[in-house]
N, C-alpha and C positions, 0 to 999 in steps of 0.2 A: 340455447335459449337463455337470455339474460334475466337474472333475478332482480327484483326491486330491492330498495334499501331495507324495507321491513322483512322481505324474504331472506336477505343475507343475514340479518340479525337473528332471525329464527333458526337459520341453518347453523350459525355459529353457536347459539345457545344449545341446540340439539347435539352438536358435536362435542361441546364441553361436557354435557350431561353423559353422553355415551362414553367418553374417555374416562370420566370420573367413575362410572359404574364398572367399566373394565378394570380400572385400577383397584377398585374396592374388592372385586371378586378374585383378582389375581394376587392380592396381597397375602392371603394365607399360603399360597404356593411360594411366593417370594420369601416369606418368613420361614417356611420349612427348609428351603434350599439354603438360605443364608445361615439358618440356625445349625445346619449340619456341619458348618465349618467353625462352630464356636465350642469352646470348652464349657464345662459345667458352670463355672463361675460367671462366664460371660453370658451364658444362656439364661440364667436366672437373675441377671443383673436388673436392678430397678433404679432409675428409669432404664429401659432397654436400649441397646445400640441398634438403631434402624439399619445402619450400614456397619458390617463387621470391621472393627479396627485392625484385626489381624486374622488371617485365614489359617485355621488349624486343620490338619489332616488326620488327627489322632482318632477321630470317630470312624472314618473310613478304614484306617489301618487296623483298628480293632475288629471291625466287621469282616474284613478280608482275612484277618488272622484266625478268627474263630470259625468262619466259613458257614455257620448255621443258616445265615440269611439266604444263601444260595440253595440250600435244601428246601427251605420254605418257598422260595421263588419257583423252584422246580415243581413243587406240589401245586402251587397256584396256577402255573402254566398248564399242567396236566388237567386240572379241574376245569379251567376256563376254556381251553382249546376243545376238549372233548364235549363239554356242555354246549359250547357255541355251535360246533359242527352238528351235533345231534339235534339241538333245538331248531336250527335252520332247516334241517331236513324234515323234521316233523311238522314245523309250522308251514313250510312251503307245500308239502304234500296235503296238509289239512286245508290250506287255502285253495289249492287246486280242486280238491274234492267238494268243498263247500260251495264253490262258485260254478264249476264246470260240470258237475254231476248232479243230476236230479234224483233224489232218493227220499224215502219216507223218513221224517224226523230231522231233515237237514236244518231247518230253521230252529227247531227245538235245541239241537246240539249247539248251534252258534249262540243261541240265547243263553244256554248254560255257560258257555265260555265267557260271555259278557258279564254274567252274574258273578262268576268267580273272580273277575277283575275288581269287583266292588268289595270283596271280603278282605279284611285286614290280614296281612301275612301272619301276624302273631297268633291268630286263631287256629292256624293250621300246624303250629309247631308240635303240639302234643300228639295229634293223630299221625303226623309224619314220623315223629320219633318212635311211636308205638309200632308203626309199619317197619321201620328200619331195624328195630330191635327184634321183631318176629322173623325178619329175613337175615338176621345175624350180620348186619351191615354197619353196626355202630363202630365208630373209630376206623372207618375206611374212607378212602377218597371217593368211592362210588356213592356213598351216602350224601356227599356234597354235590355230586353231579346230577343224580336222578331227579330231584325236585325242580331243577331248572330246565330240564329237557322239554317238558310239556308246559311251556310258558304261555298263559292265556293271552297276554299282550302280543306275543309273536304270532299266534293264530289269527288274532284280530288284524294285525298289520298286514300279514300276507294275504288275507282275504280281501282287504282293500286293494292291494296291488293286483290280485288275480282278476278283479273286475275290470282292469284296464286292458286285459288281453282279449282281443276280438274272438268271438266264437267261430267266426268265419275261417280264421287261420287254422283252428283245430279241425274244423270240418273238412277243409281242403287237405289237411294232412291225412285224415281218415280215408278220403277218396283216393289218395296216392298210396294207400296201403300201409300207412305208418301204424305201428302198434301203440298201445296205451303208454308204455314206457317211452317209446320214441316221441310221442306227442309231448309228454312231460319234459323229457330231457332236451329235445332238439328245437321245440317251438316255444313251449311255455316258459321254461327256465331262463333262456336268454333274455326274454322280455322283462321278467321280474327281477333280473339281477341287481338293479339298484336297490330294490326293496330288501333283497337278501343281504346286501352290503350294510344297509342301515340297521337291519335286525342283528347282524353279526356284531356290530359295535355295541348295541344295546345289551345283548346277551353276554358278551365278553365282559363288559363293565359290571353287569349285574353279578356274574359269577365271581369276578375278581374282588368286588367290594362286599360280598355277602358275608359279613362278619358274624352276625348273630347265629345263623344256622350252623355255620362251620365251627363256631365256638362250642355249641351244644354237642355236635357230633364227634369232634376230634379231641381226644384226650391225650394221645401219645404225641410228645413233642416232635418226633420224627415224621408225623403225619400233618403237622401244622401247615396251614397256608400262610402267606406272608402277613396278612392282617392279624390272624390269630397269634402268630409268632411274635409280631411286634407288640401286641397287647400283653403277651406273657413277660415281656421285658420290664414291665411296670410292676413294682411291688407295692405293698401297703405303705411303705415308707417313702414312696416317690420313685424317681428314676433319673438316669443320666439323660437329660433332655437333648443334648447335642447328639448323643449316640442314637437316641430314638428318632430324631429328625433325619439323621443320615440313613438309617434303615428305611424310614418312610420315603425318602427321596429315591433310593434304589428301587423300592417297591412301586413307585409311581412311574418309572421309566417305561416298563412294558405296556401299560395301559395308554400312555401318551403315544408310543410308537404305533399301537394298533389304531388309535384314533386318527393319527396323521396319515397312516397307510390307507385307511378306508374313508377318509374325509370326503372325497369326491362322490363316493357312493352314498354317504350319509346325507349330504346336501341335496343330491339329485333325488334320493329316495324320499326325503321329506317333502320336496316340491311336487313329485309325481304322485305321492300317496294320497293327495287330496283331490285328484282328478274326479274320482267317483266315490260316493259315500254309500 
């Protein structure tokens, strides 16, 4: 279908705006990566060099020599992977129960989940810290994992996906003698797999970037996650910005890899999630 002259002009304008917005949002990432190859003098230079005049590897050499960044990365991977797996299991099972099982208080429970999504996260910090202290879990990786497992948004998302599963399929499975676990694992779960993929990206990113709660709970440097660890490199007198950007670049690689690996599920999940409300 051929576009008119005005249509072509509109398309060109929209493309320019789109590329400009993409460049605007990608610029911080570009600045972080290029800054990791600058020494301290070049990193704080005014006016700054938008394109590094010389690529320095001293920041990465220092990171590899000290090796502490890899311990922090390991802690972040442990927290994010366990939290993602557990949150996906809990949210998927909750979505299945809230849509395919009729029980007293079902709507009330789902309403409570929606209400908790409206509460600012900061209001729950003190009660959560009190709970962790009573359970002797302060300064442990478990304290960084548990609050993410029961993620209200995850339950909401998986309930929406659960509504796309025809009840007739589950009833047919029951007639064939399939157990409740079999219905969930063999019929329900394959259909909502795109939703689980989208949820996995969201939970992993949430756990990986959860700086405030991890900063409160983790006081031992050996337990730091990558975000808390990088923050600890900044003193009251400033920091080596090239070194900090190199550490941030390394910390960014895992979350980028997860997004690229689950991207098709994320896109498919977002499109299918709105089929039923």
